[in-house]
A tleap script that builds the chain and sets N, CA, C and O, in Angstrom:
source leaprc.protein.ff14SB
mol = sequence {
  NMET ASP ILE LEU ARG ILE VAL CYS ALA ILE
  PHE LEU PRO PRO LEU GLY VAL PHE LEU GLN
  VAL GLY ILE GLY PRO GLN PHE TRP VAL ASN
  ILE LEU LEU THR LEU LEU GLY TYR ILE PRO
  GLY ILE VAL HIE ALA VAL TRP ILE ILE ALA
  ARG CARG
}
set mol.1.N position { -49.824 -50.872 8.138 }
set mol.1.CA position { -51.196 -50.412 7.424 }
set mol.1.C position { -51.411 -51.882 6.965 }
set mol.1.O position { -52.497 -52.179 7.462 }
set mol.2.N position { -50.863 -53.144 6.158 }
set mol.2.CA position { -51.332 -53.920 5.943 }
set mol.2.C position { -52.025 -54.600 6.630 }
set mol.2.O position { -53.065 -55.115 6.218 }
set mol.3.N position { -51.316 -54.800 8.488 }
set mol.3.CA position { -52.464 -55.441 9.303 }
set mol.3.C position { -53.446 -54.929 9.637 }
set mol.3.O position { -54.241 -55.665 10.221 }
set mol.4.N position { -53.768 -53.756 9.471 }
set mol.4.CA position { -54.911 -52.705 9.211 }
set mol.4.C position { -55.871 -53.054 8.395 }
set mol.4.O position { -57.033 -53.189 8.777 }
set mol.5.N position { -55.467 -53.244 7.135 }
set mol.5.CA position { -56.659 -53.575 6.012 }
set mol.5.C position { -56.784 -55.147 6.028 }
set mol.5.O position { -57.907 -55.467 5.638 }
set mol.6.N position { -56.025 -56.195 6.340 }
set mol.6.CA position { -56.378 -57.225 6.679 }
set mol.6.C position { -57.286 -57.521 7.647 }
set mol.6.O position { -58.195 -58.332 7.475 }
set mol.7.N position { -57.029 -56.685 9.043 }
set mol.7.CA position { -58.128 -56.875 10.133 }
set mol.7.C position { -59.663 -56.303 9.187 }
set mol.7.O position { -60.733 -56.899 9.305 }
set mol.8.N position { -59.483 -55.080 8.289 }
set mol.8.CA position { -61.025 -54.649 8.126 }
set mol.8.C position { -61.739 -55.876 7.087 }
set mol.8.O position { -62.923 -56.208 7.029 }
set mol.9.N position { -60.629 -56.377 6.347 }
set mol.9.CA position { -60.988 -57.639 5.456 }
set mol.9.C position { -61.265 -58.681 5.887 }
set mol.9.O position { -61.975 -59.509 5.316 }
set mol.10.N position { -60.672 -58.816 7.118 }
set mol.10.CA position { -61.743 -60.692 8.181 }
set mol.10.C position { -63.612 -59.871 8.134 }
set mol.10.O position { -64.598 -60.279 7.519 }
set mol.11.N position { -63.481 -58.747 8.965 }
set mol.11.CA position { -64.621 -58.581 9.415 }
set mol.11.C position { -65.546 -57.776 8.608 }
set mol.11.O position { -66.761 -57.851 8.792 }
set mol.12.N position { -64.931 -56.872 7.567 }
set mol.12.CA position { -65.833 -56.124 6.161 }
set mol.12.C position { -64.755 -56.308 5.035 }
set mol.12.O position { -63.802 -55.546 4.874 }
set mol.13.N position { -65.010 -57.344 4.328 }
set mol.13.CA position { -63.849 -57.804 3.320 }
set mol.13.C position { -64.330 -56.505 2.035 }
set mol.13.O position { -63.369 -56.097 1.383 }
set mol.14.N position { -65.476 -55.991 1.740 }
set mol.14.CA position { -64.956 -54.867 0.598 }
set mol.14.C position { -64.068 -53.672 1.335 }
set mol.14.O position { -63.381 -52.877 0.693 }
set mol.15.N position { -64.196 -53.669 2.879 }
set mol.15.CA position { -63.671 -52.154 3.003 }
set mol.15.C position { -62.077 -52.105 3.241 }
set mol.15.O position { -61.383 -51.098 3.380 }
set mol.16.N position { -61.628 -53.626 3.254 }
set mol.16.CA position { -60.584 -54.019 3.052 }
set mol.16.C position { -59.634 -54.038 1.938 }
set mol.16.O position { -58.409 -54.154 1.972 }
set mol.17.N position { -60.472 -53.893 0.890 }
set mol.17.CA position { -60.434 -54.331 -0.523 }
set mol.17.C position { -60.110 -52.406 -1.272 }
set mol.17.O position { -59.281 -51.923 -2.043 }
set mol.18.N position { -61.299 -51.865 -0.485 }
set mol.18.CA position { -61.545 -50.381 -0.720 }
set mol.18.C position { -60.100 -49.668 -0.205 }
set mol.18.O position { -59.489 -48.920 -0.968 }
set mol.19.N position { -59.672 -49.925 0.982 }
set mol.19.CA position { -58.509 -49.311 1.358 }
set mol.19.C position { -57.171 -49.764 0.941 }
set mol.19.O position { -56.094 -49.398 1.413 }
set mol.20.N position { -57.408 -50.716 -0.127 }
set mol.20.CA position { -56.295 -51.370 -0.869 }
set mol.20.C position { -56.188 -50.580 -2.322 }
set mol.20.O position { -55.371 -49.763 -2.746 }
set mol.21.N position { -57.489 -51.241 -2.953 }
set mol.21.CA position { -57.570 -50.413 -4.546 }
set mol.21.C position { -58.300 -49.442 -5.094 }
set mol.21.O position { -58.245 -49.002 -6.243 }
set mol.22.N position { -59.222 -49.029 -3.900 }
set mol.22.CA position { -60.261 -47.663 -4.149 }
set mol.22.C position { -61.473 -48.495 -4.928 }
set mol.22.O position { -61.440 -49.713 -5.101 }
set mol.23.N position { -62.200 -47.902 -5.225 }
set mol.23.CA position { -63.260 -48.303 -5.727 }
set mol.23.C position { -63.192 -48.530 -7.959 }
set mol.23.O position { -63.373 -47.737 -8.883 }
set mol.24.N position { -62.878 -49.870 -7.891 }
set mol.24.CA position { -62.386 -50.136 -8.651 }
set mol.24.C position { -63.316 -51.769 -9.435 }
set mol.24.O position { -64.199 -52.244 -8.721 }
set mol.25.N position { -63.090 -52.356 -10.579 }
set mol.25.CA position { -63.329 -53.734 -10.771 }
set mol.25.C position { -63.071 -54.643 -9.455 }
set mol.25.O position { -63.993 -55.235 -8.894 }
set mol.26.N position { -61.952 -54.685 -9.092 }
set mol.26.CA position { -61.587 -55.833 -7.677 }
set mol.26.C position { -62.458 -55.356 -6.235 }
set mol.26.O position { -62.607 -55.980 -5.184 }
set mol.27.N position { -62.889 -54.183 -6.587 }
set mol.27.CA position { -63.965 -53.830 -5.296 }
set mol.27.C position { -65.172 -54.387 -5.387 }
set mol.27.O position { -65.766 -54.993 -4.495 }
set mol.28.N position { -65.655 -54.100 -6.867 }
set mol.28.CA position { -67.097 -54.561 -7.089 }
set mol.28.C position { -67.190 -56.235 -7.204 }
set mol.28.O position { -68.272 -56.823 -7.185 }
set mol.29.N position { -65.929 -56.895 -7.323 }
set mol.29.CA position { -65.773 -58.638 -7.722 }
set mol.29.C position { -66.074 -58.937 -6.215 }
set mol.29.O position { -66.685 -59.990 -6.031 }
set mol.30.N position { -65.829 -58.369 -5.353 }
set mol.30.CA position { -65.433 -58.379 -3.775 }
set mol.30.C position { -66.985 -58.102 -3.364 }
set mol.30.O position { -67.846 -58.946 -3.114 }
set mol.31.N position { -67.063 -57.169 -3.364 }
set mol.31.CA position { -68.696 -57.231 -2.976 }
set mol.31.C position { -69.964 -58.087 -3.319 }
set mol.31.O position { -70.970 -58.446 -2.708 }
set mol.32.N position { -69.370 -58.276 -4.782 }
set mol.32.CA position { -69.955 -59.856 -4.858 }
set mol.32.C position { -70.245 -60.739 -4.578 }
set mol.32.O position { -71.342 -61.282 -4.445 }
set mol.33.N position { -68.673 -61.184 -4.361 }
set mol.33.CA position { -68.401 -62.601 -3.530 }
set mol.33.C position { -68.696 -62.636 -2.456 }
set mol.33.O position { -68.872 -63.712 -1.885 }
set mol.34.N position { -68.847 -61.404 -1.822 }
set mol.34.CA position { -69.122 -61.296 -0.132 }
set mol.34.C position { -70.925 -61.785 -0.304 }
set mol.34.O position { -71.358 -62.645 0.462 }
set mol.35.N position { -71.698 -61.254 -1.182 }
set mol.35.CA position { -73.033 -61.148 -1.174 }
set mol.35.C position { -73.050 -62.586 -1.433 }
set mol.35.O position { -74.001 -63.099 -0.843 }
set mol.36.N position { -72.312 -63.482 -2.136 }
set mol.36.CA position { -72.384 -64.587 -2.504 }
set mol.36.C position { -72.508 -65.792 -1.463 }
set mol.36.O position { -73.332 -66.700 -1.361 }
set mol.37.N position { -71.110 -65.369 -0.564 }
set mol.37.CA position { -71.036 -65.911 0.529 }
set mol.37.C position { -69.467 -64.879 1.378 }
set mol.37.O position { -68.530 -64.232 0.910 }
set mol.38.N position { -69.833 -65.161 2.494 }
set mol.38.CA position { -68.551 -64.375 3.297 }
set mol.38.C position { -67.178 -64.710 3.107 }
set mol.38.O position { -66.209 -63.991 2.865 }
set mol.39.N position { -67.302 -66.166 3.291 }
set mol.39.CA position { -65.523 -66.430 3.239 }
set mol.39.C position { -65.310 -66.721 1.925 }
set mol.39.O position { -64.420 -67.570 1.882 }
set mol.40.N position { -65.687 -66.435 0.830 }
set mol.40.CA position { -65.057 -66.176 -0.580 }
set mol.40.C position { -64.753 -64.733 -0.533 }
set mol.40.O position { -63.654 -64.416 -0.987 }
set mol.41.N position { -65.518 -63.790 -0.069 }
set mol.41.CA position { -65.212 -62.177 0.506 }
set mol.41.C position { -63.695 -62.171 0.956 }
set mol.41.O position { -62.619 -61.765 0.517 }
set mol.42.N position { -64.223 -62.893 2.159 }
set mol.42.CA position { -62.306 -63.010 2.580 }
set mol.42.C position { -61.268 -63.092 2.270 }
set mol.42.O position { -60.302 -62.342 2.410 }
set mol.43.N position { -61.497 -64.748 1.472 }
set mol.43.CA position { -60.338 -65.063 0.643 }
set mol.43.C position { -59.815 -63.730 -0.193 }
set mol.43.O position { -58.773 -63.073 -0.193 }
set mol.44.N position { -61.048 -63.671 -0.890 }
set mol.44.CA position { -60.652 -62.714 -2.124 }
set mol.44.C position { -60.168 -61.225 -1.788 }
set mol.44.O position { -59.796 -60.411 -2.633 }
set mol.45.N position { -60.230 -61.032 -0.528 }
set mol.45.CA position { -59.796 -59.602 0.225 }
set mol.45.C position { -58.428 -59.631 0.661 }
set mol.45.O position { -57.700 -58.653 0.494 }
set mol.46.N position { -57.924 -60.977 1.360 }
set mol.46.CA position { -57.196 -61.044 1.901 }
set mol.46.C position { -55.816 -61.309 0.772 }
set mol.46.O position { -54.651 -61.043 1.070 }
set mol.47.N position { -56.268 -61.899 -0.580 }
set mol.47.CA position { -55.721 -62.059 -1.672 }
set mol.47.C position { -55.163 -61.239 -2.169 }
set mol.47.O position { -53.996 -61.442 -2.507 }
set mol.48.N position { -55.897 -59.768 -2.451 }
set mol.48.CA position { -55.956 -58.956 -3.333 }
set mol.48.C position { -54.635 -58.155 -2.115 }
set mol.48.O position { -53.485 -57.978 -2.517 }
set mol.49.N position { -54.993 -57.822 -0.898 }
set mol.49.CA position { -54.124 -57.240 -0.240 }
set mol.49.C position { -52.675 -57.810 -0.051 }
set mol.49.O position { -51.702 -57.059 -0.134 }
set mol.50.N position { -52.545 -59.177 0.211 }
set mol.50.CA position { -51.605 -59.781 0.433 }
set mol.50.C position { -50.556 -59.773 -1.351 }
set mol.50.O position { -49.365 -60.041 -1.509 }
set mol.51.N position { -51.572 -59.371 -2.377 }
set mol.51.CA position { -50.511 -59.574 -3.354 }
set mol.51.C position { -49.890 -58.289 -3.691 }
set mol.51.O position { -48.984 -58.404 -4.516 }
set mol.52.N position { -50.197 -56.727 -3.156 }
set mol.52.CA position { -49.824 -56.003 -3.851 }
set mol.52.C position { -48.718 -55.703 -2.542 }
set mol.52.O position { -47.848 -54.840 -2.655 }
savepdb mol mol.pdb
quit
């Protein structure tokens, strides 16, 4: 299941975070990072998925 989340995180970072933690502070941080720059959103999403 982590592979699917990582693939989702690469194409749509907030979706990967949502699948991992649901709607919470990390989800909103990821949306903000994705809006500010696509790469920071990807890095944050992969970090959240790999950490848990």
